[in-house]
C-alpha positions in Angstrom: 67.7 107.1 137.6 71.2 105.6 138.4 70.2 102.7 136.4 68.9 105.2 133.4 72.2 106.9 133.4 74.2 103.7 133.3 72.3 102.4 130.2 73.0 106.1 128.6 76.5 105.8 129.4 76.6 101.9 127.6 74.9 102.8 125.0 76.8 105.7 124.3 80.3 103.7 124.8 78.7 101.1 122.5 77.9 103.6 119.5 81.2 105.3 119.6 83.1 102.3 120.0 81.1 100.5 117.1 81.5 103.3 114.8 85.0 103.7 115.4 85.5 100.1 114.5 83.7 100.3 111.7 85.3 103.1 110.2 88.7 101.6 110.6 87.6 98.5 109.2 86.6 100.1 106.2 89.8 102.2 106.0 91.2 99.1 104.2 88.5 96.8 103.3 85.8 97.3 100.5 82.4 98.2 101.5 80.2 95.5 100.1 76.8 96.9 100.8 75.3 100.3 101.7 71.8 101.2 103.6 70.6 102.7 100.2 71.2 99.9 98.3 69.0 97.8 101.0 66.3 100.6 101.2 66.3 100.5 97.3 65.8 96.7 97.5 63.0 96.7 99.9 61.0 99.4 97.9 61.6 97.4 94.8 60.2 94.1 96.4 57.2 96.3 98.3 56.6 97.5 94.7 56.1 93.8 93.2 59.4 94.6 91.2 62.6 92.4 90.9 65.3 94.2 93.1 68.0 95.7 91.1 71.8 95.7 92.8 74.8 96.1 90.4 77.9 96.5 92.3 81.5 95.5 91.6 83.9 97.0 93.8 87.0 98.2 92.1 90.3 100.0 93.6 91.0 103.6 92.7 93.5 102.9 90.5 91.6 100.7 88.5 88.9 103.4 87.6 89.7 105.7 84.7 91.5 109.1 86.1 89.2 111.1 85.1 86.5 109.6 87.1 87.6 111.6 90.7 88.3 114.6 88.8 84.9 114.6 87.4 83.3 114.4 90.1 85.7 116.9 92.2 84.6 119.1 89.3 80.9 118.7 89.6 80.0 117.9 93.5 83.0 119.5 95.4 85.8 121.7 94.2 87.3 122.0 97.4 87.9 118.3 98.0 91.5 118.6 98.6 91.5 121.5 100.4 89.1 121.3 103.2 88.4 119.2 106.5 85.1 117.7 105.6 83.0 120.9 105.4 83.0 123.5 102.8 82.1 126.2 105.0 82.0 128.8 102.1 79.6 126.5 100.3 77.6 126.4 103.5 77.2 130.0 103.7 76.5 130.7 100.0 73.6 127.9 100.5 72.4 130.0 103.5 72.2 133.2 101.9 70.5 132.1 98.7 68.0 130.2 101.1 67.2 133.8 102.5 66.6 135.4 99.4 64.5 132.8 98.2 66.7 131.6 95.2 66.6 127.7 94.2 68.3 125.9 96.9 71.7 124.0 96.4 73.7 121.5 98.2 76.4 122.0 100.2 77.4 118.6 100.8 81.2 117.8 100.4 82.1 114.3 98.6 83.4 113.8 102.4 79.8 114.0 103.6 78.1 112.2 101.0 80.5 109.4 101.6 79.7 109.4 105.4 75.9 109.2 104.7 76.0 106.6 101.8 78.2 104.5 103.7 76.8 104.6 107.3 73.3 106.4 107.2 70.0 106.5 105.5 69.0 108.8 102.8 66.0 110.9 104.5 67.0 114.3 105.5 66.0 115.3 109.1 68.2 117.1 111.6 69.2 113.9 113.6 70.9 112.8 110.4 72.7 115.2 109.8 74.3 115.2 113.1 75.4 111.9 112.2 76.3 112.9 109.0 78.7 115.4 110.9 80.3 112.9 113.3 80.9 110.4 110.6 82.4 113.1 108.4 84.8 113.7 111.1 85.8 110.9 111.9 86.5 109.3 107.8 88.6 112.5 107.6 90.2 111.7 110.6 91.2 108.3 110.2 91.0 108.0 106.3 93.2 109.8 103.3 91.5 111.7 100.7 92.0 109.0 98.1 90.4 106.5 100.2 87.4 108.8 100.7 87.2 109.1 97.0 87.6 105.5 96.3 85.0 104.6 98.9 82.6 107.4 97.0 83.1 106.2 94.0 82.5 102.4 94.7 79.4 103.1 96.8 77.4 106.3 95.0 74.1 105.3 93.3 74.8 106.3 89.5 71.3 105.0 88.1 68.5 102.9 89.3 70.2 99.8 91.0 73.7 100.8 89.8 76.2 101.7 92.7 79.7 102.6 91.8 81.9 103.3 88.8 82.6 99.8 87.6 78.6 99.2 87.5 77.9 102.1 85.5 80.7 101.8 83.1 79.7 97.9 82.2 75.6 99.1 82.6 75.7 102.3 80.7 79.3 102.2 78.4 80.1 98.6 77.7 83.5 99.1 79.1 85.3 98.6 82.5 85.7 101.7 84.8 89.5 102.1 83.7 88.2 102.4 80.2 86.0 105.4 80.8 86.9 108.2 78.5 87.2 111.7 80.1 83.7 113.0 78.6 82.2 109.6 80.0 83.4 110.6 83.3 81.9 114.0 83.2 78.5 112.6 81.6 78.2 110.6 84.7 79.4 113.1 87.1 76.7 115.3 85.3 73.8 112.7 86.6 75.0 112.5 90.5 72.5 115.2 92.0 69.5 112.5 91.0 71.0 109.7 89.2 67.4 108.1 89.3 66.1 111.1 87.1 69.2 112.2 85.1 70.8 109.0 82.7 74.2 108.7 81.5 72.6 106.1 79.2 70.4 108.3 77.4 71.4 111.8 78.1 68.9 114.7 76.8 69.8 118.2 76.0 70.6 119.4 79.6 72.4 116.6 80.5 74.8 117.2 77.4 75.0 120.8 78.6 76.1 120.0 81.9 78.9 117.3 80.5 80.5 120.4 78.7 80.0 122.8 81.9 82.0 119.7 83.8 84.5 118.9 81.3 85.4 122.9 81.2 85.9 122.6 85.1 87.9 119.5 84.9 90.6 121.8 83.3 91.3 123.2 87.0 91.1 120.2 88.9 94.3 118.5 89.6 94.8 114.5 89.0 95.5 112.2 92.1 98.6 110.5 92.4 97.5 106.7 91.8 96.6 107.8 88.1 99.5 107.0 86.0 99.0 103.4 85.0 100.6 102.5 81.3 96.6 101.2 80.7 95.2 104.7 81.3 97.8 106.7 79.7 96.8 104.5 76.4 93.3 106.2 76.7 94.6 109.9 76.9 
């Protein structure tokens, strides 16, 4: 029994130590790959396909100023104000579930970043518990700008496409810095399911979502890093 307790104790110490260290490293260093990138590649190989993996890390101030505004408008309008969890959205989602309405996600950008960088995509209570833990860590140890930077560089934006720079080059023929306001809104419209919805060949539903997001973007403030001369020319 004593040996079991020691094993559990040192396992917990190792987990907390390594997880905090990883979060601290990624506070400054680019995230080179995520579990989802590896999983998608393994799935492709198992299906007899060549793995597609387009991912180029760029700093936040090398993206269009409208990119973070678009994803906040689409995914998490309280991002700048909450501590990682949007309790109002969680309550609304729970109420809708009780009434049998269509389920909607209540995950914040912080939660999605924690999941994308440190965890696996399959939903379970265990995964949700780890997600909450890593969300608290990144909210404590990273700035909102850093959370957004990691999010926009790691999130899946199409089959085999990860991050704003990759989707800008693959679907719009430009760099992430040169994405227009409407382009950013269209990319954000795909995020609930980027393998189903495409910013390369958007249908009627996607164009409708794009317009909705553009209207919502008017009420979202810009981040302070977005004042480069290159981007001012694109206004």
